[in-house]
N, CA and C atoms as an extended XYZ file, in Angstrom:
516
Properties=species:S:1:pos:R:3:atomname:S:1:resname:S:1:resid:I:1 pbc="F F F"
N        39.245       53.698     -131.057 N   UNK     1
C        39.273       52.489     -128.795 CA  UNK     1
C        39.668       54.058     -128.526 C   UNK     1
N        38.437       53.397     -127.488 N   UNK     2
C        38.627       54.674     -126.015 CA  UNK     2
C        40.018       54.172     -125.516 C   UNK     2
N        40.629       54.856     -125.348 N   UNK     3
C        41.994       54.932     -124.386 CA  UNK     3
C        41.811       55.096     -122.473 C   UNK     3
N        41.791       54.609     -121.669 N   UNK     4
C        41.987       55.402     -120.537 CA  UNK     4
C        43.660       55.832     -119.930 C   UNK     4
N        43.361       57.040     -120.801 N   UNK     5
C        44.792       58.029     -120.461 CA  UNK     5
C        44.229       59.114     -118.833 C   UNK     5
N        45.571       58.786     -118.292 N   UNK     6
C        45.236       59.116     -116.446 CA  UNK     6
C        46.510       58.916     -116.288 C   UNK     6
N        46.965       59.926     -115.554 N   UNK     7
C        48.404       59.848     -114.156 CA  UNK     7
C        48.822       58.661     -113.459 C   UNK     7
N        49.386       58.686     -113.581 N   UNK     8
C        50.721       56.798     -113.299 CA  UNK     8
C        49.778       57.509     -111.820 C   UNK     8
N        49.748       55.865     -110.828 N   UNK     9
C        49.302       55.401     -109.729 CA  UNK     9
C        50.895       54.793     -108.918 C   UNK     9
N        50.917       55.281     -107.727 N   UNK    10
C        52.132       55.420     -106.950 CA  UNK    10
C        52.601       53.397     -106.826 C   UNK    10
N        51.622       53.579     -107.017 N   UNK    11
C        51.763       51.885     -106.316 CA  UNK    11
C        51.780       51.898     -108.113 C   UNK    11
N        52.055       51.919     -109.277 N   UNK    12
C        52.146       51.301     -109.961 CA  UNK    12
C        53.143       51.006     -110.710 C   UNK    12
N        54.293       50.777     -110.013 N   UNK    13
C        55.388       50.701     -110.736 CA  UNK    13
C        56.063       49.720     -111.140 C   UNK    13
N        55.449       47.903     -111.270 N   UNK    14
C        55.077       46.801     -112.380 CA  UNK    14
C        55.067       47.542     -113.737 C   UNK    14
N        54.052       47.954     -113.920 N   UNK    15
C        53.580       49.153     -114.867 CA  UNK    15
C        54.413       49.771     -115.400 C   UNK    15
N        55.160       50.776     -113.917 N   UNK    16
C        56.273       51.880     -115.216 CA  UNK    16
C        57.788       50.796     -115.505 C   UNK    16
N        57.524       49.961     -115.409 N   UNK    17
C        58.791       49.308     -115.119 CA  UNK    17
C        58.203       48.276     -116.926 C   UNK    17
N        57.145       48.080     -116.756 N   UNK    18
C        56.708       46.995     -118.293 CA  UNK    18
C        56.973       48.123     -119.172 C   UNK    18
N        55.957       49.127     -118.946 N   UNK    19
C        56.127       50.027     -120.419 CA  UNK    19
C        56.420       50.438     -120.062 C   UNK    19
N        58.177       50.692     -119.881 N   UNK    20
C        58.917       51.402     -119.542 CA  UNK    20
C        60.038       50.032     -120.975 C   UNK    20
N        61.116       49.756     -119.921 N   UNK    21
C        61.292       48.240     -120.846 CA  UNK    21
C        60.373       48.043     -122.344 C   UNK    21
N        59.395       47.993     -122.782 N   UNK    22
C        58.974       47.778     -123.568 CA  UNK    22
C        59.229       48.668     -124.965 C   UNK    22
N        58.957       50.191     -123.808 N   UNK    23
C        60.033       51.073     -125.707 CA  UNK    23
C        60.649       50.515     -125.729 C   UNK    23
N        61.638       51.093     -124.767 N   UNK    24
C        63.216       50.216     -124.946 CA  UNK    24
C        63.541       49.558     -126.407 C   UNK    24
N        62.492       48.625     -125.983 N   UNK    25
C        63.218       47.205     -127.025 CA  UNK    25
C        62.035       47.606     -128.133 C   UNK    25
N        61.148       48.278     -128.426 N   UNK    26
C        60.315       48.619     -129.692 CA  UNK    26
C        61.293       49.902     -130.317 C   UNK    26
N        62.016       51.187     -129.107 N   UNK    27
C        62.068       52.439     -129.808 CA  UNK    27
C        63.941       52.027     -129.243 C   UNK    27
N        64.974       51.932     -130.068 N   UNK    28
C        65.570       51.957     -128.964 CA  UNK    28
C        67.155       53.468     -128.612 C   UNK    28
N        66.782       54.094     -129.763 N   UNK    29
C        66.864       55.838     -130.307 CA  UNK    29
C        66.138       57.053     -129.435 C   UNK    29
N        65.331       56.508     -129.232 N   UNK    30
C        63.994       57.396     -129.091 CA  UNK    30
C        64.099       58.437     -127.604 C   UNK    30
N        65.949       57.281     -126.390 N   UNK    31
C        65.402       57.706     -125.096 CA  UNK    31
C        67.117       57.486     -125.105 C   UNK    31
N        66.546       57.758     -123.806 N   UNK    32
C        68.449       58.438     -123.378 CA  UNK    32
C        69.207       57.219     -122.398 C   UNK    32
N        68.958       55.493     -122.128 N   UNK    33
C        68.389       54.940     -121.435 CA  UNK    33
C        69.159       53.774     -122.201 C   UNK    33
N        69.920       52.143     -121.538 N   UNK    34
C        69.244       51.807     -122.954 CA  UNK    34
C        67.741       50.335     -122.737 C   UNK    34
N        68.375       50.008     -122.980 N   UNK    35
C        67.760       48.667     -122.429 CA  UNK    35
C        67.977       48.386     -121.008 C   UNK    35
N        69.350       47.631     -120.993 N   UNK    36
C        70.019       46.479     -120.420 CA  UNK    36
C        70.175       46.923     -119.046 C   UNK    36
N        70.868       48.430     -119.848 N   UNK    37
C        71.048       49.708     -118.416 CA  UNK    37
C        69.602       50.025     -116.681 C   UNK    37
N        68.458       49.496     -117.944 N   UNK    38
C        67.629       49.917     -116.955 CA  UNK    38
C        66.766       48.020     -116.805 C   UNK    38
N        66.813       47.556     -116.865 N   UNK    39
C        66.311       46.424     -117.105 CA  UNK    39
C        67.136       46.450     -115.317 C   UNK    39
N        68.247       46.304     -115.691 N   UNK    40
C        68.846       45.737     -114.325 CA  UNK    40
C        69.057       46.910     -113.096 C   UNK    40
N        68.548       47.466     -113.356 N   UNK    41
C        67.302       48.732     -112.481 CA  UNK    41
C        66.942       47.866     -111.269 C   UNK    41
N        67.102       47.906     -109.785 N   UNK    42
C        65.683       47.025     -108.634 CA  UNK    42
C        64.217       47.568     -108.899 C   UNK    42
N        63.751       46.603     -107.995 N   UNK    43
C        62.380       47.054     -107.454 CA  UNK    43
C        62.810       48.167     -107.444 C   UNK    43
N        63.403       48.257     -106.040 N   UNK    44
C        62.763       48.905     -105.299 CA  UNK    44
C        63.347       51.356     -106.432 C   UNK    44
N        64.682       50.390     -107.036 N   UNK    45
C        64.110       52.445     -108.045 CA  UNK    45
C        62.434       52.553     -108.616 C   UNK    45
N        62.295       51.543     -109.553 N   UNK    46
C        60.847       51.382     -109.806 CA  UNK    46
C        59.670       52.085     -108.842 C   UNK    46
N        59.137       50.672     -107.994 N   UNK    47
C        58.589       51.674     -106.652 CA  UNK    47
C        59.020       53.593     -106.676 C   UNK    47
N        59.463       53.875     -106.569 N   UNK    48
C        60.492       56.173     -106.489 CA  UNK    48
C        59.906       55.310     -106.575 C   UNK    48
N        60.182       55.834     -108.356 N   UNK    49
C        59.805       55.969     -108.961 CA  UNK    49
C        58.747       56.882     -109.835 C   UNK    49
N        57.789       54.913     -109.649 N   UNK    50
C        56.578       55.614     -109.424 CA  UNK    50
C        56.187       55.873     -108.224 C   UNK    50
N        56.896       56.040     -107.475 N   UNK    51
C        56.022       56.787     -105.426 CA  UNK    51
C        55.722       58.803     -106.374 C   UNK    51
N        57.097       59.035     -106.654 N   UNK    52
C        57.583       60.079     -107.150 CA  UNK    52
C        56.607       60.288     -108.669 C   UNK    52
N        56.876       59.807     -109.751 N   UNK    53
C        55.553       60.561     -110.888 CA  UNK    53
C        54.691       60.746     -110.364 C   UNK    53
N        53.440       59.974     -109.407 N   UNK    54
C        52.237       59.569     -109.230 CA  UNK    54
C        51.785       61.210     -107.878 C   UNK    54
N        52.947       61.668     -107.102 N   UNK    55
C        52.801       62.877     -106.687 CA  UNK    55
C        53.165       63.861     -106.542 C   UNK    55
N        54.359       64.249     -107.098 N   UNK    56
C        55.508       65.717     -106.952 CA  UNK    56
C        54.105       66.381     -107.502 C   UNK    56
N        55.056       67.575     -107.366 N   UNK    57
C        53.744       68.266     -107.997 CA  UNK    57
C        53.775       68.707     -109.758 C   UNK    57
N        55.489       69.595     -110.353 N   UNK    58
C        55.627       69.367     -111.743 CA  UNK    58
C        56.117       68.542     -112.003 C   UNK    58
N        56.922       67.056     -111.968 N   UNK    59
C        56.777       66.333     -112.475 CA  UNK    59
C        55.776       64.991     -112.413 C   UNK    59
N        55.312       64.511     -112.886 N   UNK    60
C        54.062       63.418     -113.124 CA  UNK    60
C        54.462       62.736     -114.709 C   UNK    60
N        53.585       61.341     -115.104 N   UNK    61
C        53.886       60.736     -115.826 CA  UNK    61
C        52.545       60.246     -115.863 C   UNK    61
N        52.236       59.870     -117.917 N   UNK    62
C        49.931       59.563     -118.093 CA  UNK    62
C        51.294       58.189     -117.870 C   UNK    62
N        49.491       57.387     -118.390 N   UNK    63
C        49.562       56.201     -119.015 CA  UNK    63
C        48.588       56.352     -119.781 C   UNK    63
N        48.348       56.000     -120.814 N   UNK    64
C        47.136       55.568     -121.454 CA  UNK    64
C        46.854       54.019     -121.360 C   UNK    64
N        45.756       52.708     -121.170 N   UNK    65
C        45.134       51.647     -121.341 CA  UNK    65
C        43.717       51.642     -122.331 C   UNK    65
N        44.610       50.867     -122.641 N   UNK    66
C        43.823       50.201     -124.091 CA  UNK    66
C        41.747       50.017     -123.150 C   UNK    66
N        40.783       49.061     -123.665 N   UNK    67
C        40.093       48.941     -123.230 CA  UNK    67
C        39.914       47.933     -122.449 C   UNK    67
N        41.025       46.450     -122.886 N   UNK    68
C        41.594       45.779     -120.961 CA  UNK    68
C        41.802       45.495     -120.506 C   UNK    68
N        42.181       47.074     -119.906 N   UNK    69
C        43.195       47.515     -119.247 CA  UNK    69
C        44.989       47.833     -119.187 C   UNK    69
N        44.994       47.351     -120.005 N   UNK    70
C        46.484       46.539     -120.372 CA  UNK    70
C        47.138       48.158     -121.002 C   UNK    70
N        48.105       48.792     -119.757 N   UNK    71
C        48.869       49.944     -120.879 CA  UNK    71
C        49.394       49.750     -121.574 C   UNK    71
N        49.777       50.363     -122.747 N   UNK    72
C        49.990       50.304     -123.789 CA  UNK    72
C        50.903       51.832     -124.955 C   UNK    72
N        50.423       52.811     -123.183 N   UNK    73
C        51.702       54.826     -123.541 CA  UNK    73
C        51.640       54.830     -122.707 C   UNK    73
N        52.683       56.116     -122.737 N   UNK    74
C        53.714       56.334     -121.869 CA  UNK    74
C        54.005       57.642     -122.095 C   UNK    74
N        54.176       58.767     -121.512 N   UNK    75
C        54.139       59.977     -121.584 CA  UNK    75
C        54.550       60.472     -119.764 C   UNK    75
N        55.672       61.270     -119.354 N   UNK    76
C        55.992       62.137     -118.149 CA  UNK    76
C        56.404       63.570     -118.880 C   UNK    76
N        56.581       64.407     -117.803 N   UNK    77
C        56.530       65.506     -117.827 CA  UNK    77
C        57.216       65.987     -117.009 C   UNK    77
N        58.431       66.683     -116.242 N   UNK    78
C        59.726       67.540     -115.592 CA  UNK    78
C        60.642       68.041     -115.817 C   UNK    78
N        60.632       69.175     -114.440 N   UNK    79
C        61.515       70.703     -114.986 CA  UNK    79
C        62.666       69.354     -115.339 C   UNK    79
N        64.295       69.676     -115.875 N   UNK    80
C        65.138       69.604     -115.994 CA  UNK    80
C        66.147       71.047     -115.113 C   UNK    80
N        67.052       70.172     -113.948 N   UNK    81
C        67.573       70.471     -113.062 CA  UNK    81
C        68.779       72.001     -113.450 C   UNK    81
N        69.695       71.513     -114.615 N   UNK    82
C        70.573       72.745     -115.773 CA  UNK    82
C        69.706       73.611     -116.028 C   UNK    82
N        68.613       73.162     -116.534 N   UNK    83
C        67.349       73.888     -118.038 CA  UNK    83
C        66.509       75.511     -116.876 C   UNK    83
N        67.119       76.017     -115.912 N   UNK    84
C        65.887       77.266     -115.394 CA  UNK    84
C        64.854       77.798     -116.728 C   UNK    84
N        64.081       77.799     -115.164 N   UNK    85
C        62.688       78.451     -116.710 CA  UNK    85
C        61.875       77.237     -117.558 C   UNK    85
N        62.867       75.711     -116.595 N   UNK    86
C        61.961       75.506     -118.143 CA  UNK    86
C        61.386       73.382     -117.652 C   UNK    86
N        59.927       73.459     -118.174 N   UNK    87
C        59.792       71.412     -118.209 CA  UNK    87
C        59.993       70.980     -119.481 C   UNK    87
N        60.351       69.506     -119.625 N   UNK    88
C        60.786       69.320     -120.561 CA  UNK    88
C        59.434       67.975     -120.711 C   UNK    88
N        59.111       67.783     -121.503 N   UNK    89
C        58.629       66.343     -121.001 CA  UNK    89
C        59.567       65.027     -121.747 C   UNK    89
N        59.431       63.982     -121.976 N   UNK    90
C        60.018       63.165     -121.602 CA  UNK    90
C        59.708       61.150     -122.016 C   UNK    90
N        59.884       60.347     -122.618 N   UNK    91
C        60.034       59.691     -122.871 CA  UNK    91
C        58.400       58.916     -123.311 C   UNK    91
N        58.605       59.855     -124.084 N   UNK    92
C        56.382       59.832     -124.618 CA  UNK    92
C        56.603       58.460     -125.755 C   UNK    92
N        56.042       57.307     -125.775 N   UNK    93
C        56.269       56.165     -125.926 CA  UNK    93
C        54.031       55.408     -125.909 C   UNK    93
N        53.859       54.925     -127.515 N   UNK    94
C        53.025       53.984     -128.254 CA  UNK    94
C        52.681       52.844     -128.532 C   UNK    94
N        53.058       52.244     -127.718 N   UNK    95
C        52.029       50.657     -128.242 CA  UNK    95
C        52.294       50.604     -129.841 C   UNK    95
N        53.210       49.649     -131.061 N   UNK    96
C        52.842       49.574     -132.491 CA  UNK    96
C        51.605       49.265     -133.325 C   UNK    96
N        50.049       48.530     -132.272 N   UNK    97
C        49.516       48.559     -132.416 CA  UNK    97
C        48.457       49.356     -132.031 C   UNK    97
N        48.851       50.362     -131.201 N   UNK    98
C        48.198       51.535     -130.866 CA  UNK    98
C        48.903       52.762     -131.684 C   UNK    98
N        49.718       53.237     -132.712 N   UNK    99
C        50.014       54.151     -133.080 CA  UNK    99
C        48.755       54.565     -134.046 C   UNK    99
N        48.672       55.901     -134.599 N   UNK   100
C        48.889       56.337     -136.281 CA  UNK   100
C        47.350       57.010     -135.132 C   UNK   100
N        46.236       57.615     -136.254 N   UNK   101
C        44.891       57.699     -136.599 CA  UNK   101
C        43.498       57.401     -135.145 C   UNK   101
N        43.674       57.334     -134.351 N   UNK   102
C        42.731       57.137     -133.355 CA  UNK   102
C        43.766       56.436     -132.217 C   UNK   102
N        44.726       57.092     -132.109 N   UNK   103
C        45.476       55.987     -130.769 CA  UNK   103
C        46.289       56.893     -129.989 C   UNK   103
N        46.538       56.718     -128.717 N   UNK   104
C        46.173       57.492     -127.455 CA  UNK   104
C        47.721       58.753     -127.059 C   UNK   104
N        48.367       58.828     -127.881 N   UNK   105
C        49.426       59.186     -128.165 CA  UNK   105
C        49.284       61.198     -128.424 C   UNK   105
N        48.321       61.541     -128.932 N   UNK   106
C        48.095       63.090     -128.970 CA  UNK   106
C        47.582       62.854     -127.662 C   UNK   106
N        47.121       62.784     -126.936 N   UNK   107
C        45.721       62.544     -125.549 CA  UNK   107
C        47.178       62.210     -124.806 C   UNK   107
N        48.286       61.163     -124.477 N   UNK   108
C        49.351       61.669     -123.948 CA  UNK   108
C        49.529       62.817     -123.662 C   UNK   108
N        49.764       63.311     -124.737 N   UNK   109
C        50.753       64.712     -124.613 CA  UNK   109
C        50.201       65.899     -125.260 C   UNK   109
N        48.933       65.436     -124.445 N   UNK   110
C        47.497       66.700     -124.692 CA  UNK   110
C        48.041       66.863     -122.734 C   UNK   110
N        47.731       65.842     -122.073 N   UNK   111
C        47.787       65.018     -120.449 CA  UNK   111
C        48.737       65.828     -120.680 C   UNK   111
N        50.351       65.405     -120.662 N   UNK   112
C        51.095       66.962     -119.745 CA  UNK   112
C        50.970       67.359     -120.011 C   UNK   112
N        51.252       68.426     -120.754 N   UNK   113
C        51.013       69.674     -120.610 CA  UNK   113
C        50.307       69.816     -120.651 C   UNK   113
N        48.866       69.524     -120.277 N   UNK   114
C        48.083       70.474     -119.376 CA  UNK   114
C        48.573       70.412     -117.967 C   UNK   114
N        48.919       69.718     -117.272 N   UNK   115
C        49.585       68.927     -115.803 CA  UNK   115
C        51.276       70.251     -116.142 C   UNK   115
N        51.804       70.546     -116.654 N   UNK   116
C        53.378       71.099     -116.648 CA  UNK   116
C        51.649       73.095     -117.461 C   UNK   116
N        51.682       72.681     -117.557 N   UNK   117
C        49.698       73.655     -117.823 CA  UNK   117
C        49.611       74.785     -115.661 C   UNK   117
N        49.437       73.443     -115.289 N   UNK   118
C        48.616       73.926     -113.881 CA  UNK   118
C        49.040       73.691     -112.950 C   UNK   118
N        50.343       71.859     -113.295 N   UNK   119
C        50.546       72.295     -111.285 CA  UNK   119
C        52.787       73.780     -111.752 C   UNK   119
N        53.258       73.201     -112.581 N   UNK   120
C        54.232       74.599     -112.592 CA  UNK   120
C        54.066       76.251     -113.126 C   UNK   120
N        55.281       76.662     -112.379 N   UNK   121
C        55.693       77.966     -112.870 CA  UNK   121
C        56.821       78.527     -114.136 C   UNK   121
N        56.836       77.509     -114.660 N   UNK   122
C        58.032       78.324     -115.604 CA  UNK   122
C        57.628       78.838     -116.814 C   UNK   122
N        57.750       79.182     -118.264 N   UNK   123
C        57.707       79.889     -118.648 CA  UNK   123
C        57.856       79.364     -120.014 C   UNK   123
N        58.677       77.830     -120.488 N   UNK   124
C        58.983       77.024     -121.697 CA  UNK   124
C        58.807       75.463     -121.359 C   UNK   124
N        58.530       74.899     -122.200 N   UNK   125
C        58.031       73.982     -122.422 CA  UNK   125
C        58.910       73.237     -123.555 C   UNK   125
N        59.296       72.254     -123.730 N   UNK   126
C        60.754       71.540     -124.678 CA  UNK   126
C        60.288       69.870     -124.392 C   UNK   126
N        60.241       69.585     -125.655 N   UNK   127
C        61.269       67.879     -125.581 CA  UNK   127
C        62.005       67.537     -126.989 C   UNK   127
N        62.369       66.222     -126.883 N   UNK   128
C        63.648       66.580     -126.811 CA  UNK   128
C        63.595       64.563     -128.696 C   UNK   128
N        63.477       64.920     -129.754 N   UNK   129
C        63.583       63.781     -130.521 CA  UNK   129
C        64.741       63.900     -131.138 C   UNK   129
N        65.312       62.557     -131.207 N   UNK   130
C        66.395       62.023     -132.214 CA  UNK   130
C        66.288       62.049     -133.464 C   UNK   130
N        67.296       63.370     -134.388 N   UNK   131
C        67.741       63.679     -135.534 CA  UNK   131
C        66.653       62.809     -136.634 C   UNK   131
N        67.121       61.605     -136.568 N   UNK   132
C        66.324       60.698     -137.790 CA  UNK   132
C        65.204       60.327     -137.521 C   UNK   132
N        64.828       60.357     -135.953 N   UNK   133
C        62.398       60.104     -136.560 CA  UNK   133
C        62.733       61.191     -136.663 C   UNK   133
N        61.432       60.837     -137.993 N   UNK   134
C        61.641       61.622     -138.673 CA  UNK   134
C        59.653       61.896     -138.398 C   UNK   134
N        59.601       60.146     -138.153 N   UNK   135
C        57.979       59.881     -138.104 CA  UNK   135
C        57.187       61.209     -136.704 C   UNK   135
N        58.077       61.363     -135.931 N   UNK   136
C        58.031       61.869     -134.646 CA  UNK   136
C        58.359       63.919     -134.205 C   UNK   136
N        59.161       63.620     -136.004 N   UNK   137
C        58.964       64.938     -135.519 CA  UNK   137
C        57.699       65.697     -135.409 C   UNK   137
N        57.403       65.436     -136.889 N   UNK   138
C        56.450       65.483     -137.708 CA  UNK   138
C        54.889       65.016     -136.813 C   UNK   138
N        55.142       64.463     -136.058 N   UNK   139
C        54.074       63.641     -135.127 CA  UNK   139
C        54.357       64.781     -134.082 C   UNK   139
N        55.158       65.636     -133.443 N   UNK   140
C        55.034       66.931     -132.441 CA  UNK   140
C        54.904       68.260     -133.199 C   UNK   140
N        54.623       68.043     -134.498 N   UNK   141
C        55.125       70.034     -135.577 CA  UNK   141
C        53.182       70.062     -135.116 C   UNK   141
N        53.220       68.703     -135.295 N   UNK   142
C        50.969       68.696     -136.266 CA  UNK   142
C        50.434       68.411     -133.873 C   UNK   142
N        50.900       68.620     -133.466 N   UNK   143
C        50.845       69.787     -132.441 CA  UNK   143
C        51.391       71.221     -132.083 C   UNK   143
N        51.880       71.301     -132.349 N   UNK   144
C        52.421       72.664     -132.547 CA  UNK   144
C        54.242       72.617     -131.385 C   UNK   144
N        54.262       71.480     -132.041 N   UNK   145
C        56.097       72.113     -131.193 CA  UNK   145
C        56.441       72.366     -133.181 C   UNK   145
N        57.331       73.624     -132.682 N   UNK   146
C        58.043       74.048     -133.127 CA  UNK   146
C        59.796       74.314     -132.555 C   UNK   146
N        61.131       74.339     -133.820 N   UNK   147
C        62.434       73.255     -133.553 CA  UNK   147
C        62.226       74.625     -133.326 C   UNK   147
N        63.595       74.371     -131.920 N   UNK   148
C        64.746       75.665     -131.551 CA  UNK   148
C        65.040       76.970     -132.513 C   UNK   148
N        66.622       75.730     -133.392 N   UNK   149
C        67.782       75.494     -133.767 CA  UNK   149
C        68.677       75.036     -132.565 C   UNK   149
N        68.140       74.491     -131.816 N   UNK   150
C        69.386       73.453     -130.842 CA  UNK   150
C        69.590       72.237     -130.666 C   UNK   150
N        70.491       71.523     -130.904 N   UNK   151
C        70.040       69.877     -130.252 CA  UNK   151
C        71.135       70.052     -129.539 C   UNK   151
N        72.043       68.883     -128.710 N   UNK   152
C        72.456       68.301     -128.012 CA  UNK   152
C        72.787       66.791     -128.348 C   UNK   152
N        73.485       66.312     -128.200 N   UNK   153
C        74.424       65.341     -128.186 CA  UNK   153
C        74.076       64.399     -128.073 C   UNK   153
N        72.997       62.682     -128.994 N   UNK   154
C        72.889       61.042     -127.871 CA  UNK   154
C        73.523       61.441     -127.074 C   UNK   154
N        73.193       61.348     -125.854 N   UNK   155
C        73.578       60.206     -125.117 CA  UNK   155
C        73.866       59.098     -125.704 C   UNK   155
N        73.911       58.340     -126.057 N   UNK   156
C        74.728       57.075     -126.185 CA  UNK   156
C        75.043       56.534     -127.182 C   UNK   156
N        74.861       58.174     -127.895 N   UNK   157
C        74.709       57.920     -129.620 CA  UNK   157
C        76.275       59.370     -129.894 C   UNK   157
N        77.173       60.220     -129.317 N   UNK   158
C        76.944       61.021     -129.135 CA  UNK   158
C        77.606       61.997     -130.400 C   UNK   158
N        78.293       61.614     -131.940 N   UNK   159
C        77.864       61.557     -133.097 CA  UNK   159
C        76.513       61.821     -133.335 C   UNK   159
N        75.367       61.735     -132.831 N   UNK   160
C        74.031       61.968     -133.489 CA  UNK   160
C        73.558       62.979     -132.685 C   UNK   160
N        72.061       63.192     -132.488 N   UNK   161
C        71.649       64.827     -132.195 CA  UNK   161
C        70.506       65.015     -132.087 C   UNK   161
N        70.083       65.061     -131.290 N   UNK   162
C        68.711       64.985     -130.290 CA  UNK   162
C        68.237       66.517     -131.055 C   UNK   162
N        66.839       66.559     -131.568 N   UNK   163
C        67.244       67.711     -131.360 CA  UNK   163
C        65.909       68.538     -130.874 C   UNK   163
N        65.830       69.802     -130.374 N   UNK   164
C        64.991       70.069     -129.354 CA  UNK   164
C        64.437       71.059     -129.610 C   UNK   164
N        62.568       70.578     -129.563 N   UNK   165
C        61.478       71.200     -129.547 CA  UNK   165
C        60.609       72.112     -129.081 C   UNK   165
N        60.279       73.498     -129.477 N   UNK   166
C        59.526       74.338     -128.166 CA  UNK   166
C        58.136       73.941     -128.573 C   UNK   166
N        56.972       74.814     -127.548 N   UNK   167
C        55.662       74.473     -127.371 CA  UNK   167
C        55.723       76.019     -126.886 C   UNK   167
N        55.519       76.519     -129.193 N   UNK   168
C        55.261       77.982     -128.485 CA  UNK   168
C        53.472       78.487     -127.636 C   UNK   168
N        53.347       77.974     -127.402 N   UNK   169
C        51.918       77.801     -127.015 CA  UNK   169
C        51.325       77.984     -125.488 C   UNK   169
N        52.262       77.092     -125.057 N   UNK   170
C        52.838       77.144     -123.509 CA  UNK   170
C        52.832       77.731     -122.314 C   UNK   170
N        51.768       79.031     -121.467 N   UNK   171
C        52.005       79.032     -120.417 CA  UNK   171
C        51.599       79.206     -119.233 C   UNK   171
N        52.252       79.382     -117.638 N   UNK   172
C        52.050       78.203     -117.066 CA  UNK   172
C        50.866       79.368     -116.452 C   UNK   172
């Protein structure tokens, strides 16, 4: 199947909201916010988020659409205020029916890596993955990410950890 992977457009706030809420329902341990908190955000939040992700230089969200135009995947990238010289991949999600070989996950991650290379001047690219998500860890390793040896508490359950993976092939 062919997927249309492209940067989110400013007016696609409903699509951003929809795929984000789908991701939180399907994979609640993969993200740092709860479905309930995210669903309660007003439309204005989504409008502003989509506009920012569509136009900001260093931050961007990419979506994958199937042959019918439905948004079936998402991935974002942006700097973290607390970590200088660094950009972080976040919100990587693909609907279950589109996972595995031939799905858009690798294309989405490659799109955010390209964006970071072309639009930032930072020296490091990382992402976080829940310690229990072995499938995601294996996927990221296949794409070239490596453990950094760092872990941070999972914000929704601080006794659990988020492993930080780095992309050694990254250079801005």
